[in-house]
LOLO-559726 format. One line per field, with one value per residue (C-alpha): y, z, x; residue in one letter. Coordinates in Angstrom, 1 decimal, always signed. Each point is the difference from the previous one (the first is absolute). Layout:
% LOLO-559726
north	c(Y,...) $
up	c(Z,...) $
east	c(X,...) $
zanu	c(A,...) $
END
This chain:
% LOLO-559726
north	c(+0.0,+3.4,+2.9,+1.9,-3.0,+0.0,+3.7,-0.4,-2.5,+2.2,-0.3,-0.8,+3.6,+3.1,+0.9,+3.7,+1.3,+3.6,+1.6,+3.4,+1.1,+3.2,+2.1,+3.1,+2.0,+3.5,+0.0,-0.6,-1.5,+0.0,-3.7,-1.4,-3.6,+0.1,+3.5,+0.9,+3.2,-0.5,-3.0,-2.4,-0.2,-3.9,-0.4,-3.0,+0.7,-0.3,-3.4,-1.2,+0.9,-1.8,-3.1,+0.1,+0.2,-3.0,-1.9,+1.1,-1.4,-3.3,-0.2,+0.8,+3.1,+1.4,+3.6,+2.4,+3.0,+2.8,+3.0,+2.2,+2.8,+1.2,-2.8,+2.2,+2.3,-2.9,+0.7,-3.7,-0.5,-0.2,-2.2,-2.4,+0.1,-1.0,-2.8,-1.5,+0.0,-1.5,-2.8,-0.7,+1.6,+2.3,+3.3,+2.1,+3.3,+2.7,+3.6,+3.4,+0.9,+2.4,-1.5,-1.4,+2.4,-0.3,-1.8,-2.6,-0.4,-0.8,-2.6,-1.6,-0.1,-2.1,-2.4,-3.2,-1.4,+3.4,+1.3,+3.6,+1.3,+3.7,+0.9,+2.4,+0.4,+2.4,+1.0,+3.7,+1.9,+0.9,-3.5,-1.6,+2.6,+0.1,-3.6,-0.2,+3.6,+3.2,-0.5,-3.8,+0.0,+2.0,-2.2,-3.2,+1.6,+0.8,-3.5,-1.4,+2.3,-1.1,-3.7,+0.5,+2.1,-2.7,-2.7,-1.7,-1.6,-1.8,+1.6,+0.4,+2.9,-1.1,+1.6,-0.5,+0.4,+2.6,+1.8,+2.9,-1.9,-2.7,+2.5,+0.4,-3.6,+0.8,+2.9,-2.1,-2.7,+2.8,+1.1,-3.5,-0.4,+3.4,-1.3,-3.5,-1.3,-2.3,+1.2,-1.9,+0.8,-1.2,+0.2,+2.5,-1.9,+1.4,-0.7,+2.3,+3.6,-1.3,-1.0,+3.7,+0.9,-3.2,+1.0,+3.2,-1.3,-3.6,-0.1,+0.1,-2.9,+1.7,+0.5,-3.6,-0.9,+2.5,-1.6,-3.5,+0.9,+1.8,-2.9,-2.4,+2.2,+0.7,-2.7,-1.7,+3.0,+1.1,-1.6,-0.3,-2.2,-2.0,+3.1,-0.1,-3.5,+1.3,+1.6,-3.3,-0.3,+2.9,-2.0,-3.2,+1.0,-0.8,+2.5,-1.3,-1.3,-2.6,+0.7,-1.1,+1.6,-1.0,+1.2,-2.5,-2.3,+1.6,+3.5,+1.7,+3.1,+0.7,+3.4,+2.2,-1.5,-3.6,-0.8,-2.4,+0.6,-2.4,+2.8,+3.1,+2.0,-1.1,+1.3,-0.9,-2.4,-2.3,-0.8,-0.2,-3.3,+0.6,+1.9,-0.6,+0.5,-3.0,-3.4,-1.5,+3.4,+0.8,-3.6,-1.2,+2.6,-0.9,-3.8,-0.4,+3.0,-1.0,+2.9,-0.9,-3.6,+1.1,+2.1,-2.9,-2.3,-0.3,+2.7,+0.4,+3.0,+0.8,+2.1,+0.6,-3.7,+0.1,+3.0,-0.5,+2.0,-1.8,-2.2,+3.1,+2.3,-2.5,+2.4,+2.8,+1.4,-1.1,+3.3,+2.1,-1.9,+0.0,+3.8,+0.8,-2.2,-2.8,-3.7,-1.7,-2.5,+2.8,+2.2,+2.4,+3.6,+0.8,-3.1,+0.6,-1.4,+2.6,-2.6,+1.8,+3.3,-1.6,-2.0,+3.2,+1.8,-2.8,+0.0,+3.8,-0.3,-2.6,+2.2,-2.6,+0.9,+0.5,-1.0,+2.7,-0.3,-0.4,+1.6,+3.7,+1.6,+3.1,+3.2,+2.0,+2.0,-2.6,-0.6,-3.6,-1.6,-2.3,-3.7,-2.8,-3.3,-3.0,-3.7,-2.1,-3.4,-1.4,-1.2,+1.9,+3.8,+1.5,+0.9,+3.6,+1.7,+2.9,+3.1,+1.4,+2.9,+1.7,+1.4,+3.8,-0.2,+1.7,-2.2,+3.2,+0.1,+0.1,+0.5,+2.7) $
up	c(+0.0,-1.0,+2.5,-1.7,+0.5,+3.7,+0.2,-1.9,+2.6,+2.9,+2.6,+3.7,+0.7,-2.2,-1.7,+0.4,+2.6,-0.4,+3.3,+0.1,+3.6,-0.1,-2.2,+1.5,-2.4,-0.3,-3.8,-2.1,-3.2,-2.8,-0.9,+3.6,-0.1,+3.6,-0.2,+3.1,+2.0,+3.4,+2.4,+0.8,+3.7,-0.3,-0.9,+1.3,+3.3,+0.6,+1.8,-2.9,-2.5,+1.9,+0.1,-3.8,-0.2,+2.2,-2.4,-3.0,+1.7,+0.7,-3.6,-1.1,-2.0,-1.1,-0.1,+0.2,-2.2,+2.3,-1.4,+0.7,+0.1,+1.2,+2.4,+1.8,+1.4,+2.1,+3.4,+0.5,-3.5,+1.1,+2.9,-2.3,-2.5,+2.8,+1.2,-3.5,-0.5,+3.4,-1.0,-3.4,-2.1,-2.6,-0.7,-3.2,+0.7,-2.4,+1.1,-1.4,+2.1,+2.4,+3.1,-1.5,+1.9,+0.0,+3.3,-1.3,-3.1,+2.1,+2.0,-3.3,-1.2,+3.0,-0.3,-2.0,-1.7,-0.6,-3.5,-0.5,-2.9,-0.6,-2.0,-2.8,-3.0,-2.2,-0.7,+0.4,+2.7,-2.5,-1.1,+3.4,+2.1,-2.5,+1.2,+3.5,+1.2,+0.6,+1.6,-0.4,-2.5,+2.4,+2.9,-1.9,-1.3,+3.5,+1.2,-2.8,+0.9,+3.7,-1.0,-2.4,+2.5,+2.7,-2.3,-0.8,-3.4,-2.3,+1.4,-2.5,-1.8,-0.6,-2.9,-1.2,-3.7,-1.4,-3.2,+1.2,+1.1,-2.7,-1.8,+3.1,+0.4,-0.8,+2.4,+2.8,-0.5,+0.2,+3.3,+1.4,-1.2,+1.6,+3.4,-0.4,-0.1,-2.3,-2.1,+0.6,-2.3,+0.5,-1.9,+0.6,+1.2,-0.1,+3.7,+3.0,-1.2,-3.1,-1.3,-0.3,-2.0,-1.9,-3.3,-0.1,+1.6,-1.3,-2.9,-3.5,-2.4,-1.5,+3.4,+0.9,-3.0,+1.2,+3.5,-1.4,-2.2,+2.9,+2.3,-2.6,-0.2,+3.7,+1.8,+1.6,+2.1,+0.7,+2.3,-1.0,+2.5,-2.9,-0.8,-3.7,-1.2,-1.9,-2.4,-1.0,-3.1,-1.6,-0.9,+0.0,+3.0,+3.3,+2.8,+3.2,+2.6,+0.9,-2.7,+2.3,+2.1,+3.5,+1.8,+2.8,-1.3,+0.9,+1.1,+2.1,+2.0,+3.7,+0.4,+3.1,+1.8,-0.8,-3.0,-2.4,-3.7,-2.7,-2.0,+1.2,-2.9,+0.6,+3.4,-0.5,+1.8,-3.0,+0.7,+3.8,+1.4,+3.8,+2.8,+2.2,+3.0,-1.0,+1.7,-1.8,-0.6,-3.2,-0.6,+0.1,-2.6,-2.3,+0.2,+0.3,-1.5,-2.5,-2.3,+0.0,-0.7,-3.0,-1.3,+0.2,-2.2,-3.7,-2.0,-3.8,-1.9,-1.1,-3.1,+0.2,-0.3,-3.8,-0.3,-1.3,+2.9,+2.8,+1.0,+0.3,+2.0,+1.7,-0.5,+2.1,+3.4,+1.9,+2.0,-3.2,-1.6,+3.0,+0.6,-3.6,-0.2,-2.1,+0.8,+1.8,-2.8,-2.6,-1.4,+2.0,-0.5,-1.3,-2.3,-2.6,-2.7,+0.8,+1.2,+3.4,-1.5,-2.2,+2.9,+2.1,-2.8,-0.3,+3.7,+0.0,-2.9,+2.0,+3.1,+2.1,+3.6,+0.9,+3.4,+2.3,+2.9,+3.2,+2.5,+0.0,+2.6,-2.0,+2.1,-0.1,-3.2,-2.4,-2.6,-0.7,-2.2,+1.6,+0.1,-2.0,+1.8,-2.1,+0.3,-2.0,+0.6,+2.6,+2.8,+1.6,+0.1,+2.9,+3.0,+0.6,+1.7,+2.3,-1.9,+0.9,+2.5,-0.7,+3.0,+0.1,+1.6,-2.4,-1.5,+0.0,+3.8,+1.1,-3.4,-0.6) $
east	c(+0.0,+1.4,+0.5,-2.9,-2.3,+0.8,-0.7,-3.4,-1.1,+1.0,+2.7,-0.1,+1.0,+0.1,+3.3,-0.7,-2.5,-1.0,-1.1,-1.5,+0.7,-2.1,-2.2,+1.5,+2.1,+1.4,-0.6,-3.1,+1.4,-2.6,+0.7,+0.1,-1.0,-1.4,-1.6,+2.1,+0.0,-1.5,+0.6,-2.7,-0.8,-0.3,+3.7,+1.7,+1.7,+3.7,-0.6,-2.2,+2.7,+2.6,-2.3,-0.2,+3.8,+0.2,-2.3,+2.1,+3.0,-1.7,-1.1,+3.5,-1.0,+3.4,-0.9,-3.0,-0.5,-1.3,-1.9,-3.0,-0.9,+3.4,+1.2,+2.5,-2.6,-1.3,+1.5,+1.1,+1.4,+3.7,-1.0,-1.7,+2.9,+2.4,-2.4,-0.3,+3.8,+0.5,-2.3,+1.7,-2.7,+1.7,-1.7,-0.4,-1.8,-1.2,+0.1,-0.3,+3.0,-1.7,+1.7,+3.2,+2.3,+3.7,-0.2,-2.5,+2.1,+3.0,-2.1,-1.1,+3.6,+1.0,-3.0,-0.2,-3.0,-1.7,-0.7,-1.2,-2.0,-0.3,-3.1,+0.6,-2.2,+1.9,+3.6,-1.0,-1.9,-2.7,-0.8,+0.3,-1.8,-3.0,-0.8,+1.5,-0.6,+2.0,+3.3,+0.1,+2.9,+2.2,-1.0,+0.9,+3.3,+1.1,-0.8,+2.1,+2.8,-0.2,+0.1,+2.9,+2.0,-0.6,+1.4,-3.3,+0.6,-2.4,-3.1,-2.8,-1.5,-3.5,-1.9,-3.6,+0.0,-2.4,-0.6,+2.1,+3.2,+0.5,+2.2,+2.1,+1.1,+3.6,+0.0,-1.6,+2.6,+2.7,-1.5,+0.2,+3.6,+0.9,-0.9,+1.3,-3.6,-1.9,-3.0,-3.2,-2.9,-3.6,-3.2,-2.7,-3.2,-3.5,-0.4,-0.7,+0.3,+1.7,-3.5,-0.8,+3.1,+0.8,-1.4,+2.0,+3.2,+0.6,+2.5,-1.2,+0.4,+3.1,+1.4,-0.5,+2.1,+2.7,-0.1,+0.3,+3.0,+1.6,-0.4,+1.4,+3.1,+0.4,-2.1,+3.0,+0.8,-3.6,-2.6,-3.6,-1.7,-1.6,-2.1,+0.3,-0.5,-3.1,+2.6,+1.6,-2.2,+1.9,+3.1,+1.9,+2.1,-1.9,+0.4,+1.7,-2.5,-2.5,-2.5,-2.8,-2.7,+1.0,-3.1,-0.9,+2.7,+3.3,-1.0,-2.7,-0.6,-0.8,-1.6,+0.3,-3.1,+1.2,-2.1,+1.8,-0.5,+1.2,+1.5,+1.9,-1.6,-3.6,-1.2,-3.6,-2.3,-0.1,+3.7,-0.3,+1.1,-0.4,+1.6,+3.0,-2.2,-2.1,+0.6,+3.0,+1.6,+1.8,+1.1,-3.6,-1.0,+2.9,-0.5,-3.7,-1.7,-2.7,+1.0,+3.7,-0.9,-2.0,+2.8,+2.4,-2.2,+1.0,-1.7,-0.6,+1.1,-3.5,-0.2,+3.7,+1.1,-0.3,+2.3,+3.5,+1.4,-1.8,+2.9,+2.1,-2.4,-2.4,-2.8,+1.6,-0.9,-3.0,-0.3,+0.3,-2.8,-2.3,+0.2,-0.5,-3.2,+1.5,-0.6,+2.9,+0.3,+0.0,+2.8,+2.1,-1.2,+3.6,+0.0,+2.7,-2.3,-2.6,-2.5,-0.4,-0.9,-2.6,-1.4,-0.3,-1.7,-2.6,-0.6,-0.5,-2.4,-2.0,+0.0,+1.8,+0.7,+3.7,+1.1,+1.2,+2.6,-2.0,+2.4,+0.8,+2.2,+0.7,+0.1,-3.2,-0.5,+1.3,-2.7,-0.9,-2.6,-2.6,+0.5,-1.7,-0.6,+1.0,+0.7,+2.5,-1.5,+2.4,-2.2,-2.8,+0.1,+2.0,-2.1,-0.8,+3.0,-0.1,+1.0,+3.4,+0.0,+3.3,+1.7,+0.4,+3.4,+2.3,+2.8,+2.1,+0.2,+3.6,+1.4,+2.6) $
zanu	c(X,X,X,X,X,X,X,X,X,X,X,X,X,X,X,X,X,X,X,X,X,X,X,X,X,X,X,X,X,X,X,X,X,X,X,X,X,X,X,X,X,X,X,X,X,X,X,X,X,X,X,X,X,X,X,X,X,X,X,X,X,X,X,X,X,X,X,X,X,X,X,X,X,X,X,X,X,X,X,X,X,X,X,X,X,X,X,X,X,X,X,X,X,X,X,X,X,X,X,X,X,X,X,X,X,X,X,X,X,X,X,X,X,X,X,X,X,X,X,X,X,X,X,X,X,X,X,X,X,X,X,X,X,X,X,X,X,X,X,X,X,X,X,X,X,X,X,X,X,X,X,X,X,X,X,X,X,X,X,X,X,X,X,X,X,X,X,X,X,X,X,X,X,X,X,X,X,X,X,X,X,X,X,X,X,X,X,X,X,X,X,X,X,X,X,X,X,X,X,X,X,X,X,X,X,X,X,X,X,X,X,X,X,X,X,X,X,X,X,X,X,X,X,X,X,X,X,X,X,X,X,X,X,X,X,X,X,X,X,X,X,X,X,X,X,X,X,X,X,X,X,X,X,X,X,X,X,X,X,X,X,X,X,X,X,X,X,X,X,X,X,X,X,X,X,X,X,X,X,X,X,X,X,X,X,X,X,X,X,X,X,X,X,X,X,X,X,X,X,X,X,X,X,X,X,X,X,X,X,X,X,X,X,X,X,X,X,X,X,X,X,X,X,X,X,X,X,X,X,X,X,X,X,X,X,X,X,X,X,X,X,X,X,X,X,X,X,X,X,X,X,X,X,X,X,X,X,X,X,X,X,X,X,X,X,X,X,X,X,X,X,X,X,X,X,X,X,X,X,X,X,X,X,X,X,X,X,X,X,X,X,X,X,X,X,X,X,X,X,X) $
END
């Protein structure tokens, strides 16, 4: 049995566990996957977080990818980081850099098994700040300076590719090289607040070709997190990566209140497997969730299976399809053969409902469209869930 076959059937523990520690954030990025801004008063406590880390150790999860929100604004972030490392659970955390002072950078330089990702979505202030907010480029730049001056090498500069920054790929790579870092580029998903801006921000078909050609030329030195396997139909050279949707098979997400979702990019009740506070904890969700079991069963390619590119792209991203109203066994909305755009046009003409992200922790005043309840046919509809009551405590408290 091949490695991919093992992955398709699911593993005893996730290879990569994404854990959003908090929805609190000092920024309000227009494409934020988790619609972050204000913290949720039901966040897991420090003790509950440590109990999850204990589970991860028992399950032999090699590392956890911590995000948010902005994880470093959580008061116990550094305590939890120390606890994970003391229990042999490696940590990768993503930050906008707001609390990466020279002192914290020095601490990270002396610490093993920690990987830092600085979020930067443009090689210039104008491009970056248009998406991430005023002053965010300068904040990220200072954080990178602090890391480099402290001797932290091979940290990551993490970029979400948009219509505005595809032309800056060389410049973004140069920024990473300047600081002794590695460039990591990821795909824009129509999830969270990203659902509101996806049509205007996701790269055009011509830019998808540019991105594919650039990755073929530079892929060995650039990380992608398997974001772009939908582009493999563009040429004979496959992009590096797993070429497989790992949702519920090799990856999942824990959100700040302990809900476990099959996909880090699909925070929606239709992809909710359980909660770490339930009997059996995280391990019980991963190993016995009905949803996860369904995701691990062999699936057909649907309409895509007859396409000449199917073996290369595997139908694309589940979350991208879901949040653009396309069937999960249909084409990716950015299908390089144009099938996704045609499918979307047909759905719009029929007046099909498009699912909306269900959780919104944006700070007051951020406009959002109303949600559309949907099901995707995996088991009974999720029970009614108590609407989020976002805490009014400012995530900026205590920041310089």
